[in-house]
N, C-alpha and C positions, 0 to 999 in steps of 0.2 A: 368458321361460318361467316361468310361475307354478306351482311344484310345492311340495308341503308333506307332511310326515310328522307324524302326530299324536303318535307316541311310538315308542320302539324297545326291543327286549329289552335287559336290563341284565346278565344273567348271563355273557355272553360266549359266543363260538362253541364253546368247550370247557369251559363252566361254570367259568371262571376265578374269578368272584366267589364262587361256592358254596364252592370249596375254600379261598379266602382267608378267608371268613367263619368256616368251621368250624375252621380252624387258629387263628384269633384267639380264638374262643369256648373252644377247648380249651387256651388258654394257650401254644400252640406258636409263635405269632408275635406281633409287636407291632402296636399301632394304626398305626404308621407303615408297616409292611409292608402292612396292609390298605388304607390310603389310597393307597399306591403302585399296587397292583393296580387299584383303582377309578379312579384318575386315568388309567391306561393304557387302560382300557376306554372311558372317556368320550372320550378323545382319538381313539382309533381309529374310534369311531362317528361323531364329528363330521367327521373327515377323509373317511371313506367317503362320507357324504352330500354333502359339499362336492365331492369328486372326481366324483361322478355328475352333479352339477349341480342339486341340490335348492336351491330359493331360500329356503324357510322351514324351517330346521332347528331342531328343538326342543332346549332344554336344560332341566335340572331334571326330566327324566323318569327319570334314574338314581336309584336308591335302595339303601340298605343293607338295607332290609326292605320297606317299601311306601310309596306316595306319600301315603296318608291319614295314616299315622303321621308322615311328614315334615311334614305340615301341622299335626298336633297339636304337634309340636316347634316349628314356626315360631310358633305361637300361644301357646306356653308352657302348654298345657292338660294338664299332668302331674298325674295323680291323686295325692292326698296320700300314699298308701301307699308311694310310691317315694322319699319324703324328699328331693325336689329342692329346693334352697335358692335357686334363681335363677341368672342368668347364662346363657351359651351352653350349650345342652344337648349333653352329650358322649355317647360310646358307652355308658358305664355306665348312665345313665338311659334312653337310647334303647332299648337292647337289653333292659333290665329290663322296660320296658313291653311289648315284643314277646314276650319269652320267659319272663318271671318271673325270680326268683332264689331263693336259698336260703330267704329269709324271706317273700317276698310272691309271690302268683300273677300271671300275665300278664293283660293286658287281653283282652277277648273278641275272637275272630277269626271272621269270617264271609265268605261268598262275595261277590265283587265282581260285583254284578248277576247275570247268568246265565252267568258264566264259571267256570272251575275255578281262577281266581286268588282269593286271600283277602286281606282287609285287616283291620287292627287297628281295632276300633270305638272311636271317641272316647267318653269318659265325661264328660258335662258336667252342670252344674247352675248355679243362680243365684249360687253363691259362688265360681266359678272366677275367679281373677285372671289374665286373659290378659296376656301380655307378649311382645314380639318376642324370641324366645329361640333361633331358629336362622336364620342368614343363608345357608343353603344355596343358595337360589334365586339370590341375588345373586352369591355366590362362584362358582357354576358358570357363570353368564353371563360373568363376568370371566375365568374360566379358559379358556372357549372363545374369547373375544375375543383373549386373549393368544396363542392359537394361530392367529389370523387368520380365525376363523369367527364371523360375527355371527349369533347364534341368536335364536330366539323362546323366552323363558323361559315355562315352563308351570306354572301354579298350579291346584290343586284349587279350584274356585270357592267363594266363601263360603257360598252358599245350599246347594249340594250337600253341602258339608262338614257343615253343621248337620243336614240331612235324613238323612245317613248316620250320625249320632251316636245315642247313647242316653243317657237320664238316668243319672247316676252313682248308685252304691249309696247308699241313704238319701234319695235325691231322689224325689219322687212320680213315678210312671210317667206321669202326665198332664202333667208339666212341659212347657211349650211351648218346645222347643229353639230355634225361630226368634226367640224373645224375646232371644236372645243376639246377634243380628245387629249391633246397635249397639255391642256390646262388642268384636267381632272386626274390624269394618271399619276402625277406626283402625290396626290392625296391618297389614292389607292395604295401607292408604295408605302406611305406612312402607316396606313392601317395594317398592311401586310407585315411590315417590320415589327409593329407592336404585337401582332398576333403570334409571330414567330418567337419573339422574346418571351411571350407568355406561355409558350410551349405547344402551340398548335402544330399538328403534324399534317393535317389536311385543311385546305380551304376550298369551299364550293362557290363558284361563280355561276349565278343563274343568268343564262343568255337565251331567253325564250324567243327573242325576235329572229333567231336563226331558222325557225320553222316557217317564217313568212317568205313571200316572194321578194327577195332582196336583189338590188342591183349590184353590179360588179364592184363599184366603189364602196358600197356598204360592206360587202364581204371582205374587201381589202382592209377595212378598218379593224376587223377582228384580228387579221394577221398582224397588222401594225401594233395594235394594243397589246397583244400577248407577247410579241417579240420585245416590246418596250418593257413589259413587266417581268420578263424572264429572269433577269439577274436578281430582282427583288424577291422572286418566288423560289430562288435556289434554296434547296434544303427543306422544302415543304412540298407535299404532294398536292396536285391541283386537279379538281374535278370541274369540268364545265358541263352544266346541266341544261338540257332543252326539254320542252314538253308541249302538250296540247295538240300536236299534229305530226304528220310525217315531215321529216326534214328533207328539203330538196337535195338532189344529187350534188349540185354545186356547193351548197352550204355544208353538206356532209364532208365533201373533200376539203373545204376550208377548215372546218372544225377539227377533223382528225389530223390535220397538218400543223395545228397551232404549236408554237414554241413553248416548251416548259410545261405542257399539260400532261398529266398522268392518266386521266380517265375521262370518259365521256358518258353522259347520261341521256337516255332516250325514252320517250313515251312509246311503249310497244303495245298499248291498248288502242289509242287513237291513231298511232303511227304504224299501222301494220305493214306498210310498204318499206319502212325503214329496215325491217328484217332482211329484205333482199339486198339493201345497200351494205349491211353488215356482213352478210354472207358473201357479197361480191368483193370485199376487200377491207378488212379491219386491220389497223396498224398493229404490227407485232409488238408484244411487250406492254401494251396499254390496257388499262382497266375498262371493262364495259359494265356500266351501271344499267342493268336491264329493268326498265319500268314495266313489270308485268302485272302488278296489282293496281287496279283502277283507283286513282285519287279523285275522280270526278263523279263517281256514282256510289251507290250503297249496296250493290249486289255482292254476295259472297263470290270470291274468286273460284273459278273452276280449276282446282289445284292440280288435277291430273293433266289438264290441257297446258297449264302454265309450266308444269314440271317438264313436259315433253318439249316445249319451246326452249326452256333453259338448257336442257340436255343437248339440244341441237346447237345452241350458242356456245356451250362449253367445248364442243369439239372444234369450234373456230378460234376462240380466244384463249382457251386453256382454263383448267380448273382453278388455278390460282388468281386469275384475272377477271373472273366473272362475279359480279355483285348483284344480288337480288334487291330490287328497289320498287318503290311506288312509281306510277306513271307521271306523277306531278306531286305538288304539295297536297297533303290531306286537308288543308285549309278549306277545300271546296266540298268536303263531305261532313256529315254529322259526327259528333264526338264519340259517343259510347252507347252501345246497345244495352248495357247494364241498366241505363236510366230509362228503359222502356218496359216496365213491368206489365203494362196493359196491352202491349202490342200482340196481336194474333200470333199464336205460337207457330203455326204453319208458315206464315209469311216471315216471321222473325227468323226462322231457320234458313231462309233464302238470303238473309242480309248480313252485311259486315260494315260497321261504321269505322271511324278512324282507329279506335283502340283495337278492334278486331283485325283491321288490315295490318297493323303492326305485327300481330301474331301470325297472320298469313305469310307475311314477308319472311319472318324468321323460320316458320315451318318449311317453306320452300327452300330456304338456304340450308337448313338441316338435312332435308331430303337429298339435296345435291351432294352432300358429303357422306351419304350412306346412312344417315340417322333419321329415316323417315318415320314419322309418327303414324303408324298404320291406323289406329283408332280415329285419329283426327281426319285423316284423308278419307277413311271409309264413311264417316259421318257427313263429310263434305259431298261425297259422291251421291249419298242417299238424298241429301237436300237438293242437289242439282236435278236428280231424276224426278223428285217430287214436284219441283217447279214446272218441269216440262210437261208433266202429265196431268197437273191439277185442273179439274173442270172449272175452277174459279177463274182461271186465266183466260179461257177461250169461250167466246160467244159467237156462234156461227152467223146469226142474223146480223150482228154488228159488223162482222168481217165482210159479209156480202154487200152491205150498204156502202161501206167505205170503198170496197174494191170497185163498185159501180161508178164511183166519182172519177176514176182515172181516165185520162184521155179526153175528157169533156171539159167545156169551159162554163163558168158560172158568172154571169154578169147581170146587173139590173137592166131592164129593157130600154131605158132612156138615158141620155148622157147627163153628166153632172150639172151642166148649165141649165138644162130644162128642169131638172129636179130642184135645183136651188130656187128657181123662179116659183115653182109650185109650193115649195116650203115657205118662202117668204110671204106669199099670199095668206098662208095659213097662220104663220107665227107672228108676222108683222113686227119684226125686230128693228131697232134703230141701226144706223151705221156704227161700226166698231162695237158690236154687241159684246157684253161682258158675261163671263161664266167662270166657274172654277173646275178643277179637274175631276173631283169626285168626293174624296174623303174630307171630313172636318176633324178637329182634334179629338183624339181618343182619351178622354179623361180617366182618372183613377176610378171614379164612381162608375163610369160606363164599363170599364174592364171588370169591375167587381160584379156588376149585374150579369154580365155574360158568363163569368166564371161560376157564379152561384147557380145560374140556370143550368149550365152544363153539369154541375154537380148535384142537380135536383134539389137544391136548397131553397129555391123559390119556385112558385107555380108558373105554368105557361101564361096564365092570365096576368100575373104581376110582371113577368118579363115583357110581355106584349105591351103593357101599359108604359113601362119604363122606356122601351125603345121608341114608342110613338111620341112620348114626351120629348125625347132627345131630338127626333126628327122635326117635331114642331118648333123646337127652339132654333134649330139650324135654318128651317124655312123662314121663320120670322126674322132672324138676323139677316138673311140674304135679302129679304124684302126691304128691311130698314136700310140696308146698304144700297138698295136699288140695283141689284144684279139682275140681268135680263133673263138668262136661262139658269134655272136652279138645279141643285143636286140635293139629295136627301141626307148626305153626310156619312152614309154607310155605318151607322152605329152598331148594326147587327153583325158586322163583319170583323173577323179577327185578322184576316190577311186576304189580299185580292186574288190569290190563287187557292189557298187552303179553303176558303169559304165555299168556292164552287166545287172543289174536289170532294168535300164532305157530302155533297149532294149528288155526285155522279158515281156510277158503278165503276169498278176497276181501280179504285183508289184506296190506299191505306194511309194512316196518319200516325205521327209520333207525338209523344208528350214533350220530349226534349231534343228533338232532332234539329237543333238550331245551326244555322250556317251564317257566317259573317258576310254582310253585303257591303258595308262601308262603315268605318268608324265604330260606333257602338251599335249600329243598326244590324239586326239579325233577322233572317227569314227562316221559316220552318217548312221546307218544301214537302209537298205531299209525295207519296210514292205511287207511281202508276205501275201496277203489277199485272193488270189484265185488260181485256177489251173494255172500252169506255162507252157508256150510254147514259141518258138522262131519264130516270124513272118518273120524276115529277117536276113541275115548275119550281124555279129556285129563287127568283127575285120579284115575281109579279105582285105578291102580297104587299111587300114593303114599298115598292115603287108606286103602286096604286094608292096606298095610304098617303104617301107623300104628295101625290098629285092632287088628292082630294083636299089638301090643306092650302092650296094656292091656285090662283088663276093663271099664273105665269107657267111657261113650259117647264116641266120637270124631267130631267134626264134619267132614263133607265140606265143603270150602270152594270156593265158586264166585262169580264176579262176574256180576251180573245183566245182562240185555240193555240196560236203560236206561242203566246206568253204563258199560258197554262203548261204547255209542253216544255218550254225552255226554263221555266222556274219550278219544275218538278224534277224529282229523280225518276227518270223514264226507263221503262222496261228495255232491256238490251237484247231481247229475243226476236225482235222484228224491226224493220226500218222505222225511223222516227216519223217519216212522212205518213205511214199508215196510221200510226197512233194519232197524229195531228188531224187527219181527215175524220177519224172517229170523234174527236173532241169537237171539230167544226160542226158536225151534224147535230151534236147535243146542244151547242150554242145556237144553232139555227132554230131549233125547236123553241128555245127560250125567247129569241128575238121575235118570232112570230106570235108567241103568247103575249109578250109585252105590247105589241102593236094592237092585238085584239082587245087588250085591256085599256086602250086609249092613250098609251104613252107614245108621243109623236116625235120625241128626240131620244135616240138610243146610242149610248157610247159603248163601243166595243174596244177596249184598251188592247193595244199591241205594243206595250212598253218594251218588250224583249225581242221584237222582230229582228232588229239589226244585230243584237247580241248573238243570235244563233248563226250568223253568217260564217261559213267556214273560213279558216285562216288563209287557205290557198285559193287564188283567183279562179283556178280551173274548176273549182267546185261551187262557185257562187251561183251560176245560172240555175243549176238543178235545185239548190236550196230555195232560192227566191221564187222559183216557179211554183213549187208546192206550198210554200209559206203564204205567198200572196193569194194563191188559189184557195187555200183554207180560209183566209179572211173573207174572200168574196162569197164563199159558200154560205157563211153565217147570215148574210143579209140579202141574198139574191131574191128572196120572195116578198120583200116588203113593198108597199105602195110608194109612189114618187113623193108623196107629201110627208112621209116618215123620214126624218133627217138622221143619217148615220154618222156619228162622230167616231174618231179613234184618237188615241193618245200614245205618244212615244217618249221614252225617257232618255237619259244621258247616253249618247253614242255619237259617232260621226256618221251623219246621214247623207252627206253630200254625194258619196259614191254610190248610193242606192236610190237616189231621188226618183229615177224613172220607175223603179219598183213601187215606191210609195205612191206615185201618181197612178200606177196600175192597180193599186188596191181599190181605187174608185170609191173612196169614202166621200161623203158630202163635206165634212169638216175634219181637219186634223189639228190637234193641239200638240205642241212639240217643245221640248227643252231648248232654251236659247240663251238665257241670260248668263249662266255660269261659264259657258263655253265661248264667251266673248263674242257672241252673236255670229259665230262661224256659219250657222245655218243660213243667214241672210246672204252670204257670199254666193251661194248657188243661184239665187235669183238675180243677183247683180251680173252674173255671168250669162244671163239670157234664158234660163230655164223658165218656161211659161207654166204657171200653175193656176188652173181655173176653178178649183174647189175652194171652199172656205179654209182658212188657215189661221191658227193662233200661236205664233211663236211666243213662248213664255216671257212675260215682262218683268218678273222678279224671281229670285232664287229662294225656294222654300226650304232648302236644306241648310240654311243659315238662319240664326235667330234675328239677324239684322232686319230692320224695317225700312224699306225704301221710301223715299219722299215722292210726293206727287210729281215734282219737276223731273226727278230721275226716271220715273215710269213714263212720263210724257215724252221725254227725250228718246227713250227706247221705242215707243210707238212711232215717233217721227222717223226714226231710222228704218222702221219697217215700211212706213208709207212711202219712203223713197224708192222702194223696190217692189212693193206689192200693191195691187189695186185696192182702193178704199172699200169697195163693196164685198171683198172676200176676207178682209182682215177681222179677226176676233181678238179680244183682249182677255188674257187669263194668266194665272201664275204658271210657273214651270211644271208643277207636279201637284199631287194631292197634298192636303194640309194635315194629314193624320199625325205626323210627328211633331207638329208645332203646338204651342199653347194659344189659348184664345186671346191672351194679352198681346200676342204678336200678330195673330191672324186678323183680328178686327181692324187695327189701324192700317195694316198693309193693304187689306181689301178696300178700305175707305179711300186710301190714296190711289189705288188702282182705278176705282170707279170715277173718282174726281178727275184723274188724268184723261180717262176716256171721254168724259163729258166736256172738258175744256177743249179737247181736239174736235169733238163733234161740232161745238159752237164755231170754232175756227173754220172747219171745213164747210159748215153751213153758210157762213158769211162769205166765204170765198166763192 
């Protein structure tokens, strides 16, 4: 039975790794304590897959932060600012690169392709002295073997690693990163030699960049790399894995012609056209790792449909060369349905988390060999039919309202310049107005209050009082800091998507459906199973209460439709655009109710707009059209004097700047500091932006507190390319994950920097 898992969640079913990491970072536990938790998680995962019957079980997919940073450590590519002096890279250097420390900032973090997972971007240049500095891949293979499990060690492929990197600070932006290939391949050869010596019979190289629109010289780099590695790989079977999209025809040809490669892995869930390429010519004698079980979503596989696909592939590649696999790593899905005792039984029957997907893969592999579990397949077919026919899924009125949006345009009646004038007359803000992105620290006490209220251990009256006290504390702090446009701090919210999903129809929720976002940060995506509508106002009560506590403008805080869509597990039985339009109409109702309640500044966060951009350029225009349209639908009906803000997180926005302008928001706040102010380059290149804009002045994902001078320097860089009257001053993102001891001094320095520059601009 040939079954394979590309990768597996590493946080643990109850986020065990998260808590171990944070305890270690806080100095409450030792490195040995952390390593013990990690070893226990790895052992349980390997045993679980082995017990199910998976043949090709991955190792080295565990990480204390992320797999790209692990590769940076393996290659010894540590930026000089971390003062690493050689030898095996330990936790201190590793976590400093990921999180920064008291004296130096972290490396850039950005989205892993079109997922909500983030990776630490390697900083490379011609002077990097690569060295084999982390033996993690070999150590974990040996660790599994000692437990009686022979695994497939997984490495980020050398070409994808370089293509995902960026030139280090001080290196020309035009530096050819692939020119470093000859420098890193010797280290890959050392790793391969050690894995072979340890007994590895297969090695998996993840080369996901192959699904991108690559140029010919980039494709040639794959041919060169694997030709160079061929002799080192002699005597071991090699799998090159791709995922997340269709592989272009030219890349398919390059991949299937690589020297010394035994098998090729494809995402056949998102890459439906790849099937045609395989049918059109798959190399004889090679293994096909067919990713038919979705690693990106939580819906149970349609086993009969997948089996039919596999049988058609079997006739092409042969029974002995077909391996049933996941479409990508299961890192992107929740861990185990067993931990969901309270989830609605009907909906639960429609779902499969990572642990269940492992079982699905093996069941399909067994069925291919003539050992079909008839009862399992029958139960699956029953659940599939139940989902299609359930009245809970379909709402005709919602479907009609969303369908009516197609083909029409939705824009506010006046242009942004006129609106900003009207808003300034009403708000009377200074130049370089200061604000924050929305959330304030979520303390242990605050989480306890929410938890007890949810468990009905405290009354609604007590809960209401506690939340209002927290809002009042946040309002008073912002007034003391002299921030111009305030937020209420979101103490009533667990998560920026889940909070809204809980109040919308068509959503279901898990207790432990956590998915890693970056480092120890996990999110619990809601499940959109049916048509979406808003039965009642969702935020008006708390926003109104907050506004009553201050004379300063108080932002109403909403999550936008595209972000709710992209940060949820979305139904796969209709186009994503239709679901997004339904959410947009629900948020539109909320925006208009906030305005009626006297909230004059409303922020509709679209943190994930860029994240949902398809990986292939040919699909960009269609996505951006409906995504931007969905945002505009939410605020098309408000008055000119109501100021609409939006916020965007870590991503490369420069290639979609025209779509961002087309969103027609009055003010956009956007991540800037950690990505080395890459955003500003688009304005240096002549893009004219007439709306308000707040490129973040400091990184909130690091505990480091920036100085007033450092923030002032960042603002000056912005003023060099942006008009004074449109520039806002704000952090990169919400402050939810930080402590008050970090937040207060950082915001003090931010406001001080803004005031210093106002004075200078005023005297000039």
